[in-house]
C-alpha positions, 0 to 999 in steps of 0.5 A: 767510137768507144772513146767517144762513148766513154767521153760522153758518159763521163761528161754527162755524169760530171754535169749531173753530179756537179749541179749546185743546189745551194739556195741563194738567200737575200740579205734580210733587214728587219727594221733596218737590222740585219737578221737571218731568215731563221730569225723571222720565225719569231715575228708575228706576221700581223705585226709586219707593215711593209716589205720592200724587195731590192734585186741587187746583190750585196756583200756584207761582212764577206758574205754574198747575198742575192738581193735585199729584203727590207721588212718594216714592223708596225711598232719598231720599238717593240722588238729588241733583237739580241745575238746568240753571243749576247744571249750566252753572255747575259743569260748564262754563266758559260765561259767556254767558247764551245757552245751549240745553240738550239731554238725550240729544239732545232739546231742552229747550223748556219748564219750564227753571226746574223741569227738574232732573237727578239728578247721578248720572244724568249721564254726560258733556257735549257743548258746541257753540258756534254758530261750529261751524255753518257757516251761523252763523259770520257771524251776530251771534247767539252761543250755546252748546249743552249736550247732557247725556248721561245713563246710558241703555243706548245711551249706556253702550254707545257710551261702552264701544265701542272703535274700532280704526284702523290703516294696513293693511286687515284681511284684505287682503295 
């Protein structure tokens, strides 16, 4: 009886902790170009003309996608998607391979190869070297962080703010 109870507890804990919470993503095609789901954040929903869903699993570049999602825009020539590697080579002087990408302050952790941004969505770049961090100055690990700021409402408001600095305090004589 003791053996049966031990076996059943072991079996149920294995089932409980062995659950796979992996989210299965479809392959997303925007105007016939493979993009990641995070790339769709820069697309205005009012510019989408149609969405077609195909429930067929497909493998692209060794990655298994569960379904296909084809999105067509109203004006396909409006969007000019570029990859993160193209952004690094065209807009920065970084030659090292160790780069961490961020978009609007959020790290890009997955789908770096398929992550693409619309060239018209990019507002500016913030490039930070690992030597800017005090704790990493003596480290042998050297990398760059590229933060891509998009044309969001908050970023546009911050870009248009003007800070006035002077020698006198205002309102005090």
